[in-house]
C-alpha positions in Angstrom: -14.6 -4.2 10.2 -12.9 -1.6 9.4 -11.5 1.8 11.0 -11.5 4.8 10.2 -8.4 7.3 9.4 -9.2 10.8 10.9 -7.6 13.6 11.5 -6.7 14.5 15.7 -6.9 18.3 16.7 -4.0 19.5 16.4 -1.7 21.5 19.5 -1.5 24.3 17.2 -5.8 24.1 17.7 -5.6 24.5 13.3 -9.4 23.9 11.5 -7.7 22.9 8.5 -4.5 20.3 8.0 -3.7 19.5 4.0 -2.5 15.2 3.4 2.0 16.5 2.5 2.1 12.6 1.8 1.3 9.1 2.6 3.1 6.2 4.3 0.8 3.1 2.7 -0.5 2.7 -0.2 -4.6 1.0 -0.8 -3.5 -3.0 -0.8 -0.6 -2.8 1.8 -1.0 -3.3 5.8 -0.3 -1.5 7.7 0.7 -1.5 11.7 -1.5 0.0 14.7 0.0 3.0 15.9 2.9 3.5 12.7 3.1 5.7 11.1 0.3 6.1 8.5 0.2 9.9 7.1 1.7 13.0 7.6 -0.4 16.0 7.4 0.8 20.3 7.8 -0.4 22.8 9.1 1.2 26.8 8.5 2.9 26.1 12.1 3.7 21.9 12.8 3.8 18.7 10.5 2.0 15.6 12.7 1.6 12.1 11.1 -1.7 9.7 11.8 -1.0 6.7 12.8 -2.8 3.6 11.8 -5.8 3.1 14.3 -5.6 -1.1 13.1 -4.2 -3.9 12.2 -4.0 -4.2 9.4 -4.6 -3.5 4.9 -5.3 0.0 3.5 -8.2 -0.5 1.4 -10.0 3.3 1.0 -8.0 6.8 0.9 -9.8 9.2 0.1 -7.2 12.6 0.9 -4.7 12.8 -1.7 -1.8 14.6 -1.1 -2.2 17.7 -1.4 -6.0 17.7 -0.2 -6.9 21.0 2.6 -9.3 18.6 5.2 -10.7 19.5 8.4 -9.9 18.2 11.2 -12.3 15.0 12.6 -12.7 14.4 9.1 -12.1 11.0 7.6 -8.3 10.5 5.2 -9.6 7.2 4.8 -10.1 3.7 5.7 -8.3 0.4 6.9 -9.4 -2.8 6.7 -8.5 -4.6 10.4 -6.5 -8.0 9.3 
């Protein structure tokens, strides 16, 4: 089963964020709840955790990309 990595609502109410960096690349294992990707708004930085134990199988927004809240950034395939 694949789990989507989704941009959550931000504390400052921003509608868009910038992907700053990925902490795991496709093919790498991840653990549920561990930080997976760092995103920023004009005011804050936040980390999006892995939605499940498994492997990153897709990254659809590279570092530097501007994405909307609710947008899918990639996929984790459950272990």
